[in-house]
N, C-alpha and C positions, 0 to 999 in steps of 0.2 A: 504493500500500500504506500502511495506517495505521501510525502510530508507537505502539508499546506503552508506555504511560505508567502506572507503578505509583504510586498515591497511598497513602502510608503514614500512619496516624493511630492515635490511642489511646496505649497504652503505660503503663508503670509510673510514673504521675505523678498528683499531686493535681489536675491540670488535664486529666485523661483525658477527661471528658465534654465539656469545651470543645473539645478537639481533634476529637471526633466531629462536633460541630456545624459547626466550621470546614471540615472535610473534606467533609461532605455538601453544604454550600453550594458549595464549589469544584467538586466532581464534577458538580453540576447545571449549572454554567456553562462547563466546559471544552468546547472545540470537538470534538464527537463525529464530525464529518466528517473531521477530521485525526488524532484520537487514539483508540486503543483503550484505554479506561480500565480499569485493573485495581485494584480496591480491595483494600488489604491492611490489615486491622484487627489491631492489636496489643493483646492483652488486658492486664489489670493484672498478669498473671503472665508477660508478655513472650512469649506464644505468638502466632504469626502465622496468620491465617485469611484466606481469600478466598472470594468468592461474590457472586451477584447480590443477595442479601438486604441486603448492606452498603450499597447505594445508598439504601435507604429508612430515613429517620430514625426512623420508627415501630417498626422492627424492634428497636431498641436498648432498648425498654421491657422486653423479656425477653431478655437476652443469651444465657443458656443455651439457650433454645429457638431463637434465631436461629442459633447456631453449629451446631445439629444439621443445618441446611440449607447449611452452608458447608464448606470444605475446609481442614484444617490444612496449612500450606505452609512452605517454607523457600526462601531464595535460594541459588543455587550459581553459581559461575563455571566454565564448561566450554567448551572449544573456542573460546575467545576471546570469549565472550558471557555475559551474565548470564541465568539461567533461573529461573523460579519452578516448583518441583516439589512434589509431594505429600510431606508430612512422614511420613505412614504409607504406605510403599510397597505397591503392589499386586503380587501374584505374577504376574498376567497383565495385559496391556494397558499402555498408556503411563502413566508417572507425571509426564510433562511437562505443566504447566499452560499456560505461556506464556513466550516470550522477553520480556525487559524491556529497553527501550532507554533509558529515562529514569526516575529516581525523583523523586517529588514529596513530600517530607515535609511534612505539615501537622500539626505536633505542638506541644505547649506544655508547658513545665516540665522538671523534672529527669529525667535518664535518656534524654531524647529530643531536647529543644531545646538542651541544653547541650554539644553536640559529640559525645556518645556515639553517637547514631544516625548522625551525619554521618561519624564515623570508620569506622563499619561500612560505610557506602556508599562511602567513599573506598577502603577495602580491597577492596571488590568491583570497584573501577575502573569505576564507572558514573557518567554525568552525573547530578547531583542538584540540585534547585532550592534556592536559599537560601544562607545564610552557610556558610563552610567551618568546619572543626573549631575553629580558634583563635578566629575572630570569634564563633562560637556560644558557646564557653566563656566568653569575656570578657563577652559580652552577658548571660549568665546570672548571673555572679558580680558582684553589685552593688558589692562592695568593690574588686575588681580593676578594674572599669570606672571607678569613681571615681578610683582612683589614676592610671590611664592618662590619663583626661581632664583631671584636675587638673594633671598634669605638662605637658600640652600647652597649658595655659592656658584650658581650657574652664571655665565657671562651674558648680561643683558644691558642695553643702553638705558641711561637714566631718562626720566620723562617728567612732564608736568601734566596733571589731570585737571580738567575743568568741567563743570556741570552747566546745564542749560540756564539755570537761574542766575548764572554769572554773566549772561550775554549782555545785560545792561551795563556791565562794568568791563566790557571787552578791552577797553584801552588799558585798564589795570592788569588784565590778563596778559596783554601783549608786553607790558612793562616787565612782568615776572619772567616771561620767556626770554626777552632780550637780556635781562640781568643774569639769568641762569645759563643760557646757551649761546646767545648771539645768533648769527645766521650762517648758513641756511639751516632750516628745520623742516621736519616732516610733520604734517597735521593729519590725523586720522580719527574717524569714529572709533569708539572704544570696543564696539561689539559687531563689527561687520568684516566681511572678507571680500575676495574678488576685486580688490583695489577700489571698491565703491567709496566715494567720499574722501579719498586720500589725495593729498596734493603737497607740493613743495613750496615753501615760502623763502624768498631771498631778501625781503625787506619788510618793513612794518605794514605797508599797505597790503601786500600780498598775504601776509600773516593773518591780518584781520579778515580778509576775504576768504582765506582757506578755513579759518575757524568757523565763520558763518556758514560756509558750505558744508562743513562736517556736521554742524548742528542740525542741518536739514535731514540728516540720516540717523542721528542718535542724540539722546539727551545728555550723553557724556562723551567727551573727546579727550585725546591726549596729544601732546606735542613733544617730540624728541629731536635731538640733534641729528642732522642729516649726515650720513657717511658720504663724503664728497667723492672719493675714489672707491666706488662700491663694486664688489662682485657678489652676486646673490647665488647661494647654493641651497638646494633643497634635498631632503633625505626623508624617505618614508620608513616607518617602523610598524611591524606587525607583531602582535602578541598580547600579553596582559601583564599585570604587576609581577607575576611569578617568573615569566620568561618572555623575552622579546628579542627580535633581531632587526637589523637595519638593512635597507636596500642599498643599491648603488646610489651615488650622488649625481644630481643633475645641475646644470647651469643654464637657467633660462636666458635667452638672448634678448637684451633690452633693445627696443625699437625706438627709444626716444632718449634724449640727453638728460631727461629729468630723473632717470634711474627708477622709474615706477612703471611697471607693466599695467596697461589699461585693461579694463573689463573686456573690450573688444579683442585686444591682442591675446588675451588668455583663452577666450572661448569662441571667437568668431571664425575659426577655421572651417568648420562644417565639413561636409563630404563624408566619405567612408561608406561602408556597407550599410550602416543604419542611418546614414545622413546625420550622425551626431558624434563627432570626434571629441568635442570638449577640450579638456586640458591636453589630450593626446595630440592635438593639432598645433600646439604652441611650439615655436622654434626653440630648440634646446640642444645642449651638448650632453650626451650620455655616453661614457662617464664624464663628469665635470673635469675641466682642465685645472686641476689643483695638485699640490704636492702630495706624496704619499702620507706625509705627516698631517697635513690638513685634512685629508680624507679620513684618516684613522680618528683624528680628534672629533670631527663632525659626526661620524657614524657612532662613535662611543658616547658622545654627549647626547645625541638624539635618543639613544636607547635609555640612558640614565634619566633624562628628562621625562620621557614617556612613562617609565616605571614610577618615578617620583610623583608625578601628577595622577597616578592611578588610572592610566588610559587602558583601553581595551579595543581590540579590532585592528583597524589600519588607520594610521595618521600620516600626515606629512608635516615635518618640522622645517621651517624656513630659516636659514642662517644668512648672516651678512659678514663678508670679509672686508675689513678696511685695508685696502691695498697700500695705503701710506704707512700703516703701522703693523700690518699683518695680524691684527687682533680679529678674533672671530666672535660674533655675538648671535645669540638666539633671537630671531625676530618675532616669530609667532608659531603657534601650533594649530594645525587644521585637524580637528577631531573627525571630520568626515570630508576628506579632501576631494576636490574635483576629479571625476573619473576614477575615484577610489585609488588614485596613484598607481594603477595597474601597470603602467608603462615603465615604472621604476623597478618592477619585480621581474619583468620579462628577461632582462639581461642576466638575472641570477637563475634563470631556468624555471621560474614559477609562472606558469600560464594563468591567464585571467580566471578561467573556471576553477582552477586549483586554489587561487587566492580567495575567491568567493566562498568556496567550501571551507577553507580554513577559518574565515570570519564567522561563518555559521556555527562551526564546531566550538569556537571560542565563546560564543553566546550561550551555547548549551552548557559548557563547562561552568560558566559563571552562575547560571540558573541552578545547576545542581548544587553548587557550593552554597548558594543562598538558601536552598531548602534545608540545609543543616542548621541554620540560625534560628533560634527561638524568638518569635515576635509577640508572644503572649504568655500569660501565666495561667495555670489551671484554675486559680481562684477567680471569683467574679464578685466584686464588691457590691454590685447592684442587686445581687440576690440576697444580700444580708438584711435588706429592709431598713427602716428608719428614715429620718430626714437629714440630708446633708446640708441643706440650706444653699444659698446662692454662691457661697464660696467653695462648696465641695469639701473634700477631705483635706485639701491643702490649707483651708481656712480654719480648720479646727485647732483647738489648743490641747496640748498634751499635758 
């Protein structure tokens, strides 16, 4: 009997389209002899839909038309299992679409990759692929990630963090940046990826414009010194807190003198068998042109950071090399990387279907370990009777 695997993608995120590309890629490569793949598309209004049309990347050219041939659905937990049922109930006939054994979120960005969707799946008590709630949230929040990694001795750039309520004092914020870093600096939303809202500032006017632009995408932003002579290196990690391994390193090719890859540069390649190449279409050098010592340091650091942050599944950790000083910094961690970073594992002999199977097995391992933890006591204080008052047992005096 096949295992029912629900692939969730889309969602209320500026990286919605990227998620669709990554998911279609994965669904094409998952072992269909072993798994019954159930596509679950989340619209930008957080509505869930399923249907055969969702397998075809070309269907997304006209989403309203596509959804006319799909079924609105919801997840429910009933009788000890998770089910996918019709959102609009029929008066006659079954509303049951499928049982779901495992969830595979292939999502990017806020509201989905940041722990929100993972918390929903955790509440459903279903095995799900990828990082748990905490690791997802930490990976998405660039400031929290920096603080944790810096405290543990990992190399990260210093930064300033600002919240949206400070926008009325943006001149004072600029003063703080100038005093601490000078120019140039990089301004970015604190919880987005795919280069959305990120820009470089070389003077005060461009700094203020960059900060205002970043606030359009997030209520919190950070500013960090720009590495002027930059070489970007990415490395993927697969595993869990117990054991993990690093892929080969890649060097994305910058197409601008600003040192920031744009959203279009990352994902606009298109083409391929599915019409969705995603991150695989980006021009890159694999392996990266770095020294053996740099390669060893980056791969070792990537695994250590992955395990320290409690990650699970596949991630991509982005590094920066300051070519003027040869210093290497962790830039960010992508807990669900574009295209699931499969192209970084192929040179090591790990084919995409094998990578996907490994991720599924890691999710089942974590679920089995979670089943060994006690989440309740045998006693039930509500059965003891009496009045606890508004404060409950915590408000009583001993």
